[in-house]
Each structure stands twice: as C-alpha cells, then as structure tokens.
C-alpha positions in Angstrom: -5.2 -29.6 -30.3 -5.4 -25.9 -29.5 -2.4 -23.9 -28.7 -2.7 -21.8 -25.6 -1.1 -18.4 -25.6 0.8 -17.6 -22.4 0.1 -14.1 -21.0 2.9 -11.6 -21.5 3.8 -8.7 -19.3 2.1 -6.4 -21.8 -1.1 -8.4 -21.3 -0.8 -8.1 -17.6 -0.2 -4.4 -17.8 -3.2 -3.8 -19.9 -5.3 -5.9 -17.5 -4.1 -3.7 -14.6 -5.0 -0.6 -16.6 -8.5 -2.0 -17.2 -8.9 -2.6 -13.5 -7.8 0.9 -12.7 -10.3 2.3 -15.2 -13.1 0.3 -13.6 -12.6 1.6 -10.1 -15.4 3.6 -8.7 -14.7 6.6 -6.6 -15.8 4.5 -3.6 -13.2 1.9 -4.1 -10.5 4.5 -4.9 -11.4 6.3 -1.7 -11.2 3.1 0.3 -7.8 2.4 -1.0 -6.7 5.9 -0.3 -8.0 5.7 3.2 -6.2 2.5 3.8 -3.0 4.1 2.5 -3.3 7.0 4.8 -4.2 4.8 7.8 -1.1 2.6 7.1 1.1 5.7 7.0 -0.4 7.1 10.2 0.2 3.8 12.0 3.8 3.7 10.8 4.5 7.2 11.9 2.8 6.6 15.3 4.8 3.5 15.9 8.0 5.3 15.1 7.1 8.1 17.5 6.4 5.6 20.3 9.7 3.9 19.8 11.5 7.3 19.8 9.8 8.3 23.0 10.7 5.0 24.7 14.3 5.3 23.6 14.5 8.9 24.8 12.9 8.0 28.2 15.3 5.1 28.8 18.4 7.2 28.4 20.5 7.6 31.5 20.6 11.1 32.7 24.1 12.5 33.4 
C-alpha cells in the first residue's frame, strides 16, 4: 500500500505563490477592477444610507 502525504500549510502557500506567478496582466487587471468596483459599490451604498438618514431627521 502506498502512503499518501497530506498537504501542509507550506504546500498550500507555495501553491498560492505559483498561482500568483502564473497570472497574466489580463487576469490581474480583472481582479483589480473587481476590487475597485466592490469598493465603489460599498462607498455608494454608505452615501445613500447617510443621505436617507439625514433626510429623515426632524427639523427643529
């Protein structure tokens, strides 16, 4: 019978590094664009919530 070696955290880290090295500029750009889009959506949502809260305050 053969003994199977279980992957360690070091193996997983080296695997992630290999994937990062294999990224083309196109895939890196796509991930960067997704990051910026997500940030913009989050900021926009926060701005809308703040505007609604401000508009719903009672005026004294």
